N, C-alpha and C positions, 0 to 999 in steps of 0.2 A: 385355311387358317394356320398361319406358322406362328408358333412363339418365338417370342424373341430370343431366348438360350438356344434356342435351335438353329436360328440366324448366326448366331455367335459361333456355335458348333460347325455351322456351313461354313462359315468365313475363316475358321482354321485350317478345317480340310483345303479349301482353296489357295489359302496362300502356301500351303504345305504343299500344292502341286497335285491335290486330289487325292492324297491318301494318308494314312496317321496309323498306327498299330492302335489297338484298343488302349493298350497300357498308355501311349503317348498321347493319346486324345485325352483320354480321362485327367490325366495329371496336367494338361494344357488347360482343358477347361477348370479344372480346382485352382491352377494358379492366376487364369483369368478372373475366377469369382473373387479372390483374395484380393484383387487391385481395385474391385467394384464398390458397393455401396452395401456391404455386409460385413460382420463380425462375428468370429466363432467366439462363442463362451463355453463353459463347463456344461450347461445343459441344453445347448442349441446355436441356434442362429440369430443373430438381431440386426434390424436394419441400422445403419447409421446416417441415414439421410431423412430427412422430412418429406421428399417429393412424393407426388401423388401418382405411384405406378400403375394403380388400379386404373385411374382416370385415364393413363395413356394408352390403354387397349383398346383396343376395337370393341364393339357392341359385344358379338358374339363371344370373345374370348373373355370379358367382364361377365358375361352369364356363365361361360363353362368356369372359371375360377368361384363364382358363387355358388354354383349348383355344388362343385367338389366339396367346397368348404362346408356347405350345409348338409351333406350327406356324410361326410366323415370327421369332421372336427369334433364330435362328442366321443369319437373311439380312443382307447387307450394305444399307447405306441404297440402294445401287443395285439391289440385287436385289429388295427389297421395293417399290421404286419401281415395276421392271419388273413384277413382279406385278399390281400394282396396275394399271396401264395395260394390260395385257393382259386382265386380269379386267372392266375395266371402263373401254374405251376413250375415251367421252365425258369423263372425267376427266383425259386427255392432251390434249385440243384446244387448249388455249393454253398446253402445258408448254414449258419453256426448254429441257429437256433428253431429251424424247423421241426426237429422232434422232439421241442418244447411245447411248440404253436400247434401243430397236426397231430390228427389221429393217426392208426395205422393204413386206414384206406384213405387218406389225402397224402399221407406221405408214399402211397403206392402210386397214386397219381402223379406226383413229383419225379419219382423215380422213372415213370414211363415217358415222361416229359424228356427225359437226358438222352441227347445225341449218341447215337452207337457209332 
């Protein structure tokens, strides 16, 4: 299963000859999404089109989206971030909020995930 967003990312890489720096890819993806069907507000992101994006997904992708929404939708932003950092400590190594969200033991796990 490949998400459409991943296909967009791979298409950008392909158009660039197969290589982009991490920063360049991040910025190109950002610019691509700005030209699509979302708008950024003070509090997040809003759809600007009424299309049925969920219905356009394959059944297994629809189920995945439903599972993720069911499992995580009631978490606050801090709870969601904490869960992500505990489950995937590498993604917290440069975080500016990890110290606020994680205890000392959890921060040690994050530190051990840092590449040497």
